ROKE-903572 format. One line per 4 residues: their letters; for each residue x, y, z of N, C-alpha, C. Coordinates in steps of 0.05 Angstrom, whole numbers, plus 5000, padded with zeros to 4 digits. Layout:
BEGIN
a> X Y Z X Y Z X Y Z | ... $
# end
This chain:
BEGIN
mrws> 2892 2843 3143 2887 2816 3134 2878 2815 3104 | 2887 2795 3090 2877 2790 3063 2849 2778 3065 | 2833 2779 3043 2807 2767 3044 2809 2737 3050 | 2830 2724 3041 2833 2695 3045 2836 2688 3075 $
dhai> 2845 2707 3091 2847 2702 3120 2819 2699 3133 | 2799 2709 3120 2771 2707 3130 2756 2684 3117 | 2769 2669 3100 2755 2648 3084 2751 2623 3101 | 2726 2613 3100 2720 2586 3109 2705 2573 3085 $
wwhv> 2718 2552 3074 2708 2541 3049 2689 2519 3053 | 2669 2517 3035 2652 2494 3032 2660 2481 3006 | 2671 2457 3008 2683 2444 2986 2664 2424 2973 | 2660 2427 2947 2641 2411 2932 2654 2398 2908 $
yplg> 2648 2372 2904 2656 2358 2879 2632 2359 2861 | 2631 2378 2841 2607 2383 2826 2595 2360 2811 | 2611 2344 2797 2600 2323 2781 2585 2303 2798 | 2596 2297 2822 2582 2279 2840 2558 2292 2852 $
fvga> 2561 2317 2861 2540 2331 2875 2514 2332 2859 | 2517 2336 2833 2493 2339 2816 2485 2313 2802 | 2498 2291 2810 2491 2265 2799 2500 2261 2770 | 2523 2272 2763 2532 2270 2735 2558 2253 2732 $
vpdg> 2564 2237 2752 2589 2222 2751 2591 2201 2729 | 2570 2186 2724 2573 2165 2703 2583 2177 2677 | 2601 2161 2664 2613 2171 2639 2592 2177 2618 | 2571 2162 2618 2550 2165 2597 2528 2185 2604 $
aspe> 2532 2200 2626 2511 2219 2634 2506 2239 2611 | 2481 2244 2605 2474 2262 2583 2481 2291 2589 | 2486 2307 2568 2490 2335 2572 2465 2347 2584 | 2468 2363 2605 2445 2375 2619 2455 2397 2637 $
prlg> 2440 2419 2639 2448 2441 2657 2443 2435 2686 | 2458 2415 2697 2454 2407 2724 2467 2426 2745 | 2485 2443 2735 2500 2460 2754 2482 2478 2770 | 2458 2485 2759 2440 2503 2773 2431 2492 2800 $
rlng> 2433 2465 2804 2426 2454 2830 2443 2465 2852 | 2467 2472 2846 2485 2483 2866 2476 2510 2876 | 2463 2526 2858 2454 2552 2866 2435 2551 2890 | 2419 2530 2891 2400 2527 2913 2413 2520 2939 $
wldh> 2439 2515 2939 2453 2508 2964 2470 2532 2974 | 2470 2554 2960 2486 2577 2969 2477 2587 2996 | 2451 2588 3000 2441 2597 3026 2449 2578 3049 | 2450 2552 3042 2459 2533 3062 2488 2538 3070 $
lvgl> 2505 2543 3049 2533 2549 3054 2536 2573 3073 | 2521 2594 3067 2522 2618 3083 2511 2613 3111 | 2489 2599 3113 2477 2592 3138 2495 2575 3156 | 2512 2560 3143 2531 2543 3158 2553 2561 3171 $
gcng> 2557 2584 3159 2578 2602 3168 2602 2605 3149 | 2600 2590 3127 2622 2591 3107 2618 2615 3089 | 2639 2623 3076 2638 2645 3057 2654 2640 3032 | 2660 2615 3027 2675 2608 3003 2665 2582 2992 $
lalg> 2662 2580 2965 2654 2557 2951 2677 2546 2936 | 2689 2524 2945 2712 2511 2932 2701 2489 2914 | 2701 2494 2888 2690 2476 2869 2711 2456 2859 | 2704 2431 2857 2721 2411 2843 2719 2417 2814 $
pvfa> 2729 2399 2797 2731 2405 2768 2704 2411 2755 | 2704 2432 2739 2680 2440 2724 2684 2440 2694 | 2709 2433 2686 2715 2435 2657 2710 2408 2643 | 2706 2410 2617 2700 2387 2600 2722 2365 2605 $
seth> 2713 2341 2610 2731 2319 2616 2720 2293 2605 | 2736 2272 2606 2728 2246 2596 2710 2231 2616 | 2717 2233 2642 2702 2217 2661 2697 2233 2687 | 2717 2233 2705 2713 2243 2733 2721 2272 2737 $
gydt> 2729 2286 2716 2736 2314 2718 2765 2320 2720 | 2780 2300 2730 2809 2304 2733 2824 2294 2708 | 2809 2288 2687 2821 2281 2661 2810 2302 2641 | 2818 2327 2646 2808 2350 2630 2815 2348 2601 $
vdhy> 2796 2356 2584 2801 2357 2555 2798 2385 2544 | 2786 2403 2560 2783 2431 2550 2780 2449 2575 | 2800 2465 2581 2800 2482 2604 2783 2508 2600 | 2774 2511 2576 2758 2535 2570 2728 2528 2567 $
rvdp> 2721 2503 2569 2693 2495 2564 2682 2481 2589 | 2658 2488 2597 2645 2475 2620 2637 2446 2612 | 2641 2428 2631 2633 2400 2625 2603 2400 2617 | 2596 2389 2594 2568 2389 2585 2550 2374 2605 $
rlgg> 2560 2357 2621 2543 2343 2641 2535 2363 2663 | 2549 2385 2665 2542 2406 2684 2526 2429 2672 | 2529 2433 2646 2516 2455 2632 2535 2470 2615 | 2530 2496 2612 2546 2513 2595 2559 2536 2611 $
eddl> 2573 2553 2597 2587 2574 2611 2567 2593 2624 | 2543 2597 2612 2523 2615 2624 2515 2604 2652 | 2512 2577 2654 2505 2566 2680 2526 2570 2701 | 2551 2567 2692 2574 2571 2711 2576 2600 2718 $
qrli> 2572 2618 2699 2574 2646 2704 2552 2655 2724 | 2528 2643 2720 2506 2649 2738 2512 2641 2767 | 2525 2618 2770 2532 2609 2797 2553 2628 2809 | 2573 2636 2794 2593 2654 2804 2580 2681 2813 $
eeas> 2563 2691 2796 2550 2717 2802 2532 2715 2826 | 2516 2694 2829 2499 2691 2852 2515 2688 2877 | 2537 2673 2876 2554 2670 2899 2565 2697 2907 | 2575 2713 2888 2586 2739 2894 2566 2757 2907 $
qkgv> 2541 2756 2898 2520 2772 2910 2515 2766 2939 | 2521 2741 2947 2518 2732 2974 2543 2735 2991 | 2564 2747 2979 2589 2750 2993 2606 2725 2994 | 2601 2707 2975 2615 2681 2975 2637 2681 2953 $
rvlf> 2662 2676 2961 2684 2674 2942 2682 2647 2928 | 2694 2645 2904 2693 2620 2888 2722 2612 2881 | 2728 2587 2887 2754 2575 2880 2750 2553 2859 | 2766 2554 2838 2765 2533 2818 2787 2513 2823 $
dgvf> 2783 2489 2812 2802 2467 2815 2817 2465 2788 | 2842 2471 2787 2857 2470 2762 2875 2445 2760 | 2869 2429 2740 2885 2404 2736 2904 2411 2713 | 2929 2418 2721 2949 2426 2702 2974 2409 2702 $
nhvg> 2973 2387 2717 2995 2368 2716 2991 2349 2693 | 2966 2342 2687 2961 2322 2667 2934 2329 2653 | 2929 2315 2632 2904 2319 2616 2893 2292 2608 | 2868 2292 2599 2857 2267 2587 2867 2263 2559 $
rsfp> 2866 2239 2550 2877 2232 2523 2862 2247 2500 | 2837 2256 2506 2822 2270 2485 2828 2300 2484 | 2846 2309 2501 2855 2337 2501 2866 2342 2473 | 2854 2362 2459 2861 2366 2430 2891 2367 2424 $
pfad> 2908 2381 2439 2936 2380 2432 2948 2352 2434 | 2939 2336 2453 2950 2309 2454 2939 2292 2432 | 2914 2295 2426 2902 2281 2403 2916 2287 2377 | 2925 2312 2375 2939 2321 2351 2967 2307 2350 $
vaak> 2980 2305 2372 3006 2291 2373 3002 2262 2367 | 2981 2250 2378 2976 2221 2373 2971 2216 2344 | 2959 2235 2330 2953 2232 2301 2977 2239 2283 | 2992 2259 2290 3013 2270 2272 3041 2264 2281 $
geks> 3045 2256 2306 3072 2250 2316 3089 2275 2316 | 3113 2273 2305 3133 2294 2305 3124 2319 2289 | 3105 2316 2271 3095 2338 2255 3075 2356 2270 | 3066 2347 2293 3047 2363 2308 3060 2387 2321 $
pyrk> 3047 2410 2319 3058 2435 2332 3058 2433 2363 | 3044 2412 2373 3042 2409 2402 3061 2387 2413 | 3079 2378 2395 3096 2356 2403 3111 2361 2429 | 3121 2386 2433 3137 2392 2457 3120 2395 2482 $
wfhr> 3094 2395 2479 3076 2398 2502 3077 2372 2519 | 3087 2351 2507 3087 2325 2521 3114 2312 2520 | 3120 2295 2539 3146 2282 2541 3149 2263 2517 | 3174 2262 2507 3180 2246 2483 3173 2216 2489 $
elht> 3180 2207 2512 3171 2181 2521 3147 2186 2539 | 3124 2178 2530 3098 2185 2542 3099 2180 2572 | 3092 2201 2588 3089 2199 2617 3060 2200 2624 | 3052 2181 2641 3025 2182 2652 3026 2187 2682 $
fegh> 3004 2196 2693 3004 2205 2721 2998 2181 2740 | 3017 2174 2757 3014 2154 2778 3001 2129 2768 | 3009 2120 2744 3000 2095 2734 2972 2095 2720 | 2960 2119 2719 2934 2120 2706 2938 2125 2676 $
drlv> 2932 2105 2660 2938 2105 2632 2924 2128 2617 | 2900 2136 2627 2885 2156 2613 2893 2185 2620 | 2912 2188 2639 2921 2214 2647 2949 2219 2637 | 2951 2237 2617 2977 2242 2604 2990 2267 2617 $
tlnh> 3014 2264 2626 3028 2286 2639 3039 2306 2619 | 3035 2331 2625 3045 2353 2608 3075 2356 2613 | 3089 2367 2593 3117 2373 2595 3120 2402 2606 | 3125 2404 2632 3125 2431 2644 3151 2446 2639 $
aepe> 3170 2434 2625 3194 2449 2617 3189 2464 2591 | 3167 2460 2578 3160 2473 2553 3147 2500 2558 | 3159 2522 2549 3147 2549 2555 3118 2552 2545 | 3111 2539 2523 3084 2542 2513 3063 2530 2533 $
vady> 3071 2510 2548 3053 2499 2569 3049 2519 2591 | 3070 2533 2599 3067 2554 2619 3049 2577 2608 | 3052 2583 2583 3035 2604 2571 3006 2595 2572 | 3001 2570 2565 2974 2560 2564 2961 2561 2592 $
vsev> 2975 2551 2612 2964 2550 2639 2959 2578 2649 | 2978 2596 2644 2974 2624 2652 2949 2636 2640 | 2945 2630 2614 2922 2641 2600 2896 2630 2611 | 2896 2604 2617 2871 2592 2629 2864 2604 2655 $
mthw> 2885 2607 2672 2880 2619 2699 2868 2647 2697 | 2881 2664 2680 2872 2692 2678 2844 2693 2665 | 2839 2675 2646 2813 2674 2633 2790 2672 2653 | 2793 2654 2672 2771 2650 2692 2772 2670 2715 $
lerg> 2795 2680 2721 2796 2702 2741 2782 2727 2730 | 2785 2731 2704 2771 2754 2691 2741 2750 2693 | 2732 2726 2695 2703 2720 2696 2692 2718 2724 | 2709 2726 2744 2698 2730 2770 2706 2710 2792 $
idgw> 2722 2690 2786 2730 2672 2808 2752 2686 2824 | 2758 2675 2847 2777 2688 2866 2803 2674 2869 | 2806 2650 2859 2831 2636 2862 2829 2608 2851 | 2851 2593 2855 2854 2566 2844 2865 2546 2865 $
rlda> 2852 2523 2866 2865 2500 2878 2880 2486 2855 | 2906 2479 2860 2923 2468 2839 2926 2438 2845 | 2913 2422 2829 2912 2393 2833 2940 2381 2828 | 2946 2361 2844 2972 2346 2840 2995 2365 2838 $
ayav> 2994 2387 2853 3015 2407 2852 3042 2396 2859 | 3043 2375 2875 3068 2363 2884 3083 2349 2861 | 3069 2343 2839 3081 2328 2817 3092 2347 2796 | 3088 2373 2799 3097 2393 2779 3122 2407 2789 $
ppef> 3142 2412 2772 3166 2426 2781 3159 2453 2793 | 3171 2459 2816 3165 2485 2830 3170 2509 2812 | 3191 2508 2796 3197 2532 2779 3174 2537 2759 | 3160 2516 2751 3137 2521 2733 3116 2537 2747 $
wrtv> 3109 2529 2771 3089 2544 2786 3098 2573 2791 | 3123 2577 2797 3133 2604 2803 3130 2621 2778 | 3137 2610 2755 3134 2625 2730 3105 2633 2724 | 3087 2613 2727 3059 2618 2721 3046 2637 2741 $
ldrv> 3051 2633 2766 3037 2649 2787 3048 2678 2787 | 3073 2682 2781 3083 2709 2778 3069 2724 2756 | 3064 2711 2734 3049 2723 2712 3021 2730 2719 | 3007 2710 2731 2979 2713 2738 2975 2735 2759 $
rarf> 2993 2735 2779 2991 2755 2800 2996 2783 2790 | 3011 2786 2769 3016 2812 2758 2990 2825 2749 | 2970 2808 2741 2944 2818 2733 2923 2816 2755 | 2926 2796 2772 2906 2791 2793 2921 2788 2820 $
pnaw> 2930 2810 2831 2946 2809 2855 2931 2798 2880 | 2905 2798 2880 2890 2789 2903 2880 2760 2900 | 2887 2747 2878 2879 2719 2875 2894 2702 2895 | 2881 2680 2902 2892 2661 2922 2897 2634 2910 $
fvge> 2920 2622 2916 2928 2597 2903 2937 2577 2925 | 2923 2555 2925 2930 2533 2943 2938 2508 2928 | 2961 2498 2934 2971 2474 2920 2964 2449 2935 | 2957 2428 2920 2953 2402 2932 2980 2389 2937 $
vihg> 2988 2388 2962 3014 2377 2970 3008 2357 2992 | 3018 2333 2989 3012 2311 3009 3035 2307 3028 | 3059 2303 3017 3082 2298 3034 3103 2320 3030 | 3123 2320 3047 3146 2337 3042 3147 2361 3061 $
dypd> 3165 2379 3054 3170 2403 3070 3152 2426 3060 | 3129 2429 3073 3109 2448 3063 3120 2476 3061 | 3134 2487 3081 3144 2515 3079 3163 2518 3055 | 3179 2498 3050 3198 2499 3028 3183 2499 3001 $
vveq> 3162 2483 3000 3146 2482 2975 3134 2509 2970 | 3122 2522 2991 3110 2548 2988 3131 2568 2978 | 3155 2568 2990 3175 2587 2983 3184 2583 2953 | 3186 2558 2945 3196 2554 2917 3174 2559 2896 $
tgfd> 3149 2553 2903 3128 2555 2882 3115 2582 2881 | 3113 2596 2904 3097 2620 2905 3068 2615 2913 | 3061 2591 2921 3034 2585 2931 3028 2603 2955 | 3003 2609 2959 2994 2622 2984 2991 2602 3006 $
svtq> 2983 2577 2998 2977 2557 3018 2981 2530 3005 | 2982 2509 3022 2981 2482 3013 2962 2466 3031 | 2953 2443 3021 2935 2426 3036 2950 2413 3059 | 2939 2415 3083 2953 2406 3107 2946 2377 3113 $
yelw> 2957 2359 3097 2951 2331 3100 2964 2320 3126 | 2986 2331 3134 3000 2321 3158 2982 2324 3182 | 2969 2347 3185 2951 2351 3207 2926 2335 3204 | 2915 2333 3180 2891 2317 3175 2895 2288 3185 $
kaiw> 2918 2277 3178 2923 2249 3187 2926 2248 3217 | 2940 2267 3229 2944 2266 3258 2918 2268 3274 | 2899 2284 3263 2874 2287 3278 2859 2261 3280 | 2853 2247 3258 2837 2223 3260 2854 2200 3271 $
ssln> 2879 2199 3265 2896 2177 3276 2899 2179 3306 | 2903 2202 3317 2907 2205 3346 2881 2199 3360 | 2858 2206 3348 2832 2200 3361 2827 2169 3361 | 2832 2157 3338 2828 2128 3337 2846 2112 3355 $
dhnf> 2871 2121 3357 2891 2106 3372 2892 2115 3402 | 2876 2134 3409 2877 2146 3436 2906 2154 3442 | 2917 2170 3424 2945 2178 3426 2948 2207 3420 | 2941 2224 3439 2942 2253 3435 2971 2263 3431 $
fela> 2991 2246 3437 3018 2254 3433 3024 2259 3403 | 3011 2243 3386 3014 2247 3357 3002 2274 3349 | 2978 2280 3359 2966 2306 3352 2983 2329 3363 | 2993 2327 3387 3009 2349 3399 3034 2354 3382 $
halg> 3046 2333 3372 3069 2336 3355 3062 2350 3329 | 3039 2342 3317 3030 2354 3292 3023 2384 3296 | 3012 2390 3320 3005 2418 3325 3030 2435 3327 | 3052 2424 3338 3077 2438 3339 3088 2443 3311 $
rhde> 3086 2423 3294 3095 2426 3266 3077 2447 3252 | 3052 2446 3258 3033 2465 3246 3040 2494 3254 | 3047 2498 3278 3055 2525 3287 3080 2535 3272 | 3098 2517 3266 3122 2524 3251 3114 2533 3222 $
mlet> 3095 2520 3211 3086 2527 3184 3073 2555 3185 | 3057 2560 3206 3043 2586 3208 3062 2610 3210 | 3087 2604 3216 3107 2626 3216 3114 2636 3188 | 3108 2620 3168 3115 2628 3141 3092 2629 3121 $
ftpq> 3070 2613 3127 3047 2614 3109 3023 2603 3125 | 2999 2606 3113 2975 2597 3127 2964 2572 3113 | 2967 2548 3126 2959 2523 3113 2928 2522 3109 | 2921 2506 3089 2892 2500 3085 2886 2475 3100 $
tflg> 2868 2477 3119 2863 2454 3137 2836 2442 3131 | 2833 2416 3138 2808 2402 3130 2806 2376 3146 | 2782 2365 3147 2777 2338 3157 2769 2319 3135 | 2761 2330 3112 2752 2314 3090 2754 2328 3064 $
nhdv> 2757 2313 3043 2755 2324 3016 2747 2302 2996 | 2748 2308 2971 2738 2289 2951 2756 2265 2947 | 2779 2264 2960 2799 2243 2956 2802 2224 2980 | 2788 2230 3002 2793 2214 3026 2767 2204 3039 $
tria> 2770 2182 3054 2747 2171 3068 2734 2192 3086 | 2708 2193 3087 2693 2212 3103 2702 2210 3132 | 2704 2233 3146 2713 2232 3174 2695 2216 3192 | 2669 2215 3186 2650 2200 3202 2655 2170 3199 $
srld> 2666 2161 3176 2672 2133 3171 2701 2127 3180 | 2718 2147 3180 2746 2143 3187 2749 2139 3217 | 2732 2152 3234 2735 2150 3262 2721 2125 3273 | 2734 2111 3292 2722 2087 3304 2699 2093 3323 $
dgrq> 2701 2117 3336 2681 2125 3356 2666 2149 3345 | 2640 2146 3339 2625 2168 3327 2625 2193 3344 | 2628 2190 3371 2629 2214 3388 2652 2232 3382 | 2673 2221 3370 2697 2236 3366 2697 2254 3341 $
taha> 2676 2253 3325 2674 2272 3303 2673 2301 3314 | 2661 2304 3338 2661 2330 3350 2689 2339 3358 | 2705 2321 3369 2732 2328 3377 2748 2337 3353 | 2745 2322 3331 2760 2328 3306 2752 2356 3296 $
lvvl> 2726 2362 3297 2717 2388 3287 2726 2411 3305 | 2727 2406 3331 2736 2426 3350 2765 2433 3344 | 2782 2413 3339 2810 2419 3332 2812 2435 3306 | 2798 2426 3286 2798 2440 3260 2792 2469 3263 $
ltig> 2771 2476 3279 2761 2503 3279 2772 2520 3302 | 2791 2510 3317 2804 2526 3338 2833 2530 3334 | 2845 2520 3312 2873 2524 3308 2878 2542 3283 | 2902 2551 3280 2909 2568 3257 2905 2554 3231 $
gips> 2900 2570 3210 2897 2558 3184 2872 2569 3170 | 2868 2561 3145 2844 2568 3130 2828 2543 3126 | 2807 2539 3141 2793 2513 3142 2773 2510 3119 | 2768 2485 3113 2746 2478 3093 2730 2455 3104 $
vyag> 2704 2455 3096 2686 2434 3104 2678 2420 3078 | 2681 2394 3077 2673 2379 3053 2643 2374 3054 | 2630 2383 3033 2600 2382 3032 2590 2354 3040 | 2572 2353 3059 2561 2329 3069 2572 2322 3097 $
defg> 2596 2330 3103 2607 2325 3130 2590 2339 3151 | 2578 2362 3144 2561 2376 3163 2535 2362 3169 | 2530 2340 3153 2506 2324 3158 2515 2296 3169 | 2541 2293 3174 2550 2267 3184 2551 2246 3162 $
frgv> 2553 2253 3137 2554 2234 3115 2577 2213 3120 | 2572 2189 3113 2592 2168 3114 2600 2160 3086 | 2624 2148 3083 2633 2139 3057 2662 2131 3059 | 2669 2108 3048 2696 2098 3048 2708 2098 3021 $
keer> 2732 2110 3019 2746 2110 2993 2759 2083 2989 | 2756 2071 2966 2768 2045 2960 2786 2048 2935 | 2808 2033 2936 2828 2034 2914 2819 2015 2892 | 2800 2023 2877 2789 2008 2854 2775 2027 2836 $
eggd> 2768 2018 2812 2753 2035 2793 2725 2040 2806 | 2718 2065 2808 2693 2072 2821 2695 2074 2851 | 2719 2072 2861 2723 2071 2890 2719 2098 2903 | 2716 2119 2888 2711 2146 2899 2681 2152 2901 $
dair> 2664 2135 2890 2636 2141 2887 2623 2146 2915 | 2630 2130 2935 2617 2132 2961 2623 2159 2975 | 2646 2171 2968 2653 2196 2981 2645 2220 2964 | 2634 2215 2941 2625 2236 2922 2596 2232 2914 $
pafp> 2578 2230 2933 2550 2224 2926 2535 2247 2914 | 2512 2240 2902 2494 2261 2892 2479 2273 2916 | 2472 2299 2914 2457 2313 2934 2430 2320 2923 | 2410 2324 2941 2384 2332 2931 2384 2361 2922 $
drpg> 2362 2370 2910 2361 2398 2900 2362 2418 2923 | 2351 2410 2946 2349 2428 2969 2360 2415 2994 | 2373 2431 3011 2385 2420 3036 2365 2405 3053 | 2341 2415 3055 2321 2402 3072 2313 2374 3064 $
etpg> 2321 2367 3039 2314 2340 3029 2337 2320 3033 | 2358 2329 3047 2381 2311 3052 2373 2288 3069 | 2379 2263 3060 2371 2240 3076 2383 2241 3104 | 2366 2236 3124 2375 2236 3152 2379 2264 3163 $
hgeh> 2387 2282 3146 2391 2311 3151 2412 2317 3173 | 2420 2298 3189 2442 2303 3207 2441 2328 3224 | 2419 2333 3237 2415 2358 3251 2436 2363 3272 | 2444 2342 3287 2465 2346 3307 2491 2356 3295 $
hhrl> 2499 2342 3274 2524 2350 3261 2522 2378 3250 | 2499 2384 3238 2496 2411 3226 2497 2433 3247 | 2483 2429 3269 2484 2449 3291 2512 2453 3302 | 2526 2431 3305 2553 2433 3315 2572 2448 3296 $
hqel> 2569 2443 3271 2584 2458 3251 2578 2488 3253 | 2552 2494 3254 2544 2522 3256 2556 2535 3282 | 2554 2520 3304 2564 2531 3329 2594 2537 3328 | 2609 2518 3318 2638 2521 3319 2648 2540 3297 $
iglr> 2635 2540 3274 2642 2560 3253 2635 2588 3263 | 2612 2590 3276 2604 2616 3288 2625 2626 3308 | 2635 2608 3325 2655 2615 3344 2680 2625 3330 | 2688 2611 3309 2712 2620 3294 2707 2647 3281 $
rrhp> 2683 2652 3271 2677 2678 3259 2680 2700 3280 | 2672 2695 3305 2674 2715 3326 2703 2719 3335 | 2721 2701 3327 2749 2704 3334 2766 2701 3309 | 2764 2720 3291 2778 2718 3265 2808 2716 3267 $
wlvh> 2820 2724 3289 2849 2722 3293 2858 2692 3294 | 2839 2674 3297 2847 2645 3298 2861 2636 3273 | 2858 2650 3251 2871 2642 3226 2901 2641 3230 | 2912 2659 3247 2941 2660 3252 2949 2650 3279 $
aqtt> 2931 2637 3294 2936 2630 3322 2957 2609 3325 | 2973 2612 3346 2993 2592 3354 2981 2576 3377 | 2990 2551 3379 2978 2532 3398 2999 2525 3419 | 2991 2526 3445 3008 2517 3467 2994 2495 3482 $
vdtl> 3006 2472 3483 2995 2449 3497 3000 2451 3527 | 2979 2448 3543 2981 2451 3572 2979 2424 3587 | 2962 2406 3578 2960 2379 3589 2961 2360 3566 | 2977 2338 3570 2980 2319 3549 2982 2291 3561 $
tnta> 2962 2274 3556 2963 2246 3562 2953 2231 3537 | 2952 2205 3538 2941 2190 3515 2913 2198 3508 | 2897 2204 3528 2868 2208 3524 2858 2236 3533 | 2875 2253 3543 2867 2280 3551 2886 2300 3540 $
lsyt> 2875 2322 3530 2890 2343 3518 2878 2370 3525 | 2894 2388 3534 2885 2416 3537 2905 2434 3523 | 2896 2454 3509 2914 2473 3497 2901 2501 3496 | 2919 2521 3494 2909 2548 3489 2918 2556 3461 $
vghg> 2902 2572 3449 2909 2584 3423 2908 2614 3426 | 2928 2627 3415 2930 2656 3418 2943 2670 3395 | 2936 2695 3393 2949 2713 3373 2948 2741 3385 | 2971 2752 3391 2972 2778 3404 2961 2775 3432 $
terl> 2942 2791 3439 2930 2790 3466 2905 2772 3467 | 2897 2761 3444 2873 2744 3443 2880 2715 3451 | 2861 2702 3464 2867 2675 3473 2841 2659 3477 | 2841 2633 3470 2820 2614 3475 2833 2589 3487 $
avvl> 2817 2574 3502 2827 2549 3513 2809 2526 3503 | 2822 2503 3498 2808 2479 3488 2815 2455 3505 | 2795 2440 3513 2799 2416 3529 2785 2393 3516 | 2799 2370 3514 2788 2346 3501 2793 2322 3518 $
nldd> 2773 2304 3519 2776 2279 3535 2765 2256 3518 | 2781 2235 3514 2772 2212 3499 2764 2189 3516 | 2769 2191 3542 2764 2169 3561 2734 2168 3568 | 2726 2144 3577 2699 2141 3586 2695 2149 3615 $
epak> 2716 2160 3627 2715 2171 3654 2721 2201 3652 | 2712 2217 3672 2719 2246 3672 2750 2249 3673 | 2759 2271 3661 2788 2276 3661 2793 2304 3673 | 2815 2306 3688 2823 2331 3700 2847 2342 3684 $
vdlp> 2845 2366 3675 2866 2378 3658 2872 2406 3669 | 2896 2416 3661 2905 2442 3670 2903 2462 3647 | 2900 2488 3655 2902 2510 3637 2917 2533 3652 | 2927 2552 3637 2940 2575 3650 2919 2590 3667 $
dadw> 2929 2602 3688 2911 2617 3706 2896 2639 3691 | 2870 2639 3692 2854 2659 3679 2825 2655 3688 | 2809 2675 3683 2780 2673 3690 2766 2661 3666 | 2769 2634 3662 2759 2621 3639 2728 2618 3640 $
tcva> 2715 2624 3618 2686 2620 3615 2680 2602 3592 | 2666 2580 3597 2660 2561 3576 2641 2574 3555 | 2649 2573 3530 2632 2584 3508 2622 2563 3489 | 2631 2539 3491 2621 2517 3474 2629 2491 3487 $
geaa> 2612 2470 3484 2617 2445 3497 2610 2445 3526 | 2621 2427 3541 2614 2424 3569 2639 2416 3585 | 2646 2431 3606 2667 2424 3625 2664 2442 3649 | 2675 2433 3671 2674 2449 3696 2701 2463 3700 $
fsae> 2701 2490 3698 2725 2506 3701 2726 2517 3729 | 2749 2514 3742 2752 2524 3769 2781 2532 3773 | 2788 2543 3797 2815 2551 3803 2833 2527 3805 | 2822 2503 3810 2838 2479 3813 2843 2465 3786 $
gvtv> 2831 2474 3765 2834 2462 3739 2808 2458 3725 | 2807 2440 3706 2784 2436 3690 2777 2406 3691 | 2751 2400 3695 2742 2373 3694 2725 2369 3669 | 2734 2351 3652 2720 2346 3626 2704 2321 3629 $
ppag> 2679 2321 3621 2662 2296 3623 2673 2274 3606 | 2664 2250 3610 2672 2227 3593 2666 2234 3563 | 2687 2228 3547 2685 2233 3518 2676 2262 3512 | 2683 2280 3529 2674 2308 3527 2695 2327 3515 $
waia> 2686 2351 3512 2703 2373 3502 2691 2399 3510 | 2707 2420 3509 2697 2447 3514 2717 2467 3504 | 2706 2491 3499 2723 2514 3490 2716 2537 3509 | 2736 2552 3518 2732 2573 3537 2747 2598 3529 $
ea> 2737 2621 3538 2752 2646 3533 2756 2660 3560 | 2776 2676 3561 2782 2690 3586 2775 2720 3583 $
# end
């Protein structure tokens, strides 16, 4: 197994986490606040810190203006280097968020083009007819057909890999030509063969994207949607279909799985029935893939993403200096995360596990997950009445949740769930 097969990421949006989101926030070494959360990350059972943007930007971090400079609202390079080193000492891998599809208008090469026009040496870095990203006027799209842009991105990636990070999340990867990624990643891997690269891909043929680009993984939005949608609609048929598709992906690559991130409504707010956050987490942590937990979900944080200026603020809140000061503290959610992440740690083969559905109704689902000779069983019930489900014959022992396992089948309590091993 590669190190990435053992990764369980704790995903943080730094500018929000340290309270530096406002455009006018003063320069301050706020990044050190994250250091105090590394023990929390490890105590949760995670071993990877997936950081959102940390580079100098105009506002929210995804409008980068300097990929070599730490955002002054977070601090300086020494502060970032200290975080990387402390994480490494605790056995925690670090992932950076690379925004290489577009840049902010203050990005020096673009500012030079804006000032000099055709005389600028950076003229070819941008499209002759200005392209912006998805209608955002402040986000200028790079010209990925220009070799110098590939050179620049390759140099940025290797620069930070040399300083101790372990890989890159590639923002808006779906908007960049696959051949660009292939060129860049082949170069970077020649120097850092163990680096891990996950592309942000929302729609499309994930296995084909991986094959064309050379990504190690992509964001599994298809499964994310199926989890919360099937729970809300009491339609496990949708989830069963998505699990079948997920298994097909696992034959060629290992998807990056999640219930939340910096771009979507919090899972606790997305679900109509609060009891079902447990069901969602059980699915995430018992199927194949490389899972991540969005910081705050382990405390049951709520927040709705809105399509307006500032509409991300609710899902990107500031955190206190220490975990024990978290409002409400969400002990139940925290313990459940620890329990299920711990179970996954004891069964590391789950990263490559295939899923077989045994019972399927609108409100009841049972499945087994296996890899080689290893196997676990999962039973879920959304109804307010007990549900009877089937599993393959085996001497099943409940290791998490609550259900009655017998030779005649499994009885799952109302709105209940359980995980068993044989």
